[in-house]
C-alpha positions as CSV (number, residue, x, y, z in Angstrom):
1,M,111.6,108.5,101.4
2,S,113.5,111.5,103.3
3,A,117.1,112.0,103.3
4,H,118.0,110.8,106.8
5,T,120.3,108.1,108.0
6,A,118.4,104.8,107.8
7,G,117.4,103.0,111.0
8,P,117.0,101.8,113.0
9,W,118.8,104.0,115.5
10,E,119.5,102.6,119.1
11,I,121.0,104.7,122.7
12,F,124.8,104.2,123.4
13,D,125.8,106.2,126.8
14,A,124.3,109.5,125.3
15,S,124.5,109.1,121.9
16,I,121.9,108.1,119.3
17,I,123.5,105.8,116.5
18,A,123.2,104.0,113.6
19,G,125.4,101.8,113.0
20,D,128.6,103.4,112.8
21,I,127.1,107.0,112.5
22,C,125.9,109.1,115.2
23,I,122.5,110.8,115.0
24,A,122.6,113.1,118.1
25,T,124.0,113.3,121.3
26,I,122.2,113.9,124.5
27,E,123.8,116.9,126.2
28,T,125.2,116.7,129.7
29,D,126.8,119.6,130.1
30,G,126.8,123.3,130.0
31,G,124.2,123.9,132.7
32,Y,121.2,123.7,130.6
33,E,120.4,120.0,130.5
34,A,117.3,118.3,131.7
35,D,117.4,115.8,134.6
36,P,118.6,112.5,133.8
37,A,115.1,110.5,133.5
38,T,114.5,113.3,131.0
39,R,117.5,113.1,129.0
40,Q,116.7,109.3,129.0
41,A,112.8,109.8,127.7
42,N,114.5,112.3,124.8
43,A,116.8,109.6,123.6
44,R,114.5,106.8,123.4
45,L,112.2,109.4,121.4
46,I,115.1,110.4,119.1
47,A,115.8,107.0,118.6
48,A,112.2,105.7,117.6
49,A,112.1,108.8,115.0
50,P,112.6,106.2,111.8
51,E,110.1,104.1,113.0
52,M,107.8,106.5,113.8
53,L,107.8,107.9,110.5
54,E,107.4,105.0,108.7
55,A,104.7,104.2,110.6
56,L,102.8,107.7,109.9
57,E,103.4,107.1,106.1
58,N,102.2,103.6,106.2
59,I,98.9,105.1,107.9
60,E,98.8,108.3,105.7
61,N,98.8,105.4,102.6
62,D,96.0,103.5,104.1
63,D,92.7,104.3,102.8
64,T,91.1,103.5,106.0
65,H,88.6,106.1,107.6
66,M,90.0,108.3,110.9
67,P,89.4,111.8,112.4
68,A,89.9,115.1,110.7
69,T,92.2,115.9,113.2
70,A,94.1,112.6,113.1
71,W,94.8,113.0,109.7
72,R,95.7,116.5,110.1
73,M,98.3,115.6,112.9
74,I,99.8,113.0,110.7
75,Q,100.0,114.8,107.8
76,S,102.0,117.5,109.8
77,A,104.2,115.1,111.8
78,I,104.9,113.8,108.3
79,R,105.9,117.1,106.9
80,K,108.1,118.1,110.1
81,A,110.1,115.1,109.6
82,K,111.2,115.8,106.2
83,G,111.7,119.6,106.5
84,G,108.6,121.0,105.5
85,R,106.6,123.0,107.6
86,A,104.5,121.4,110.1
């Protein structure tokens, strides 16, 4: 298991939170932010990260057959999520 804050992560206003811990804030100032719909989509993607990592780890540990390309993508995403090289 990686050292990330345990899920579930949820969206609250412009922040991603886990219990009483702020994981990230989607910037809304500075002139470089995305439009509101894109910021909301980014927040949803970030909030889903713990569940996606767990799902990928479960798939990686399963011995079912899948295309080699999909297998490499899964392994790359897990390494990236855990701080390794993608």
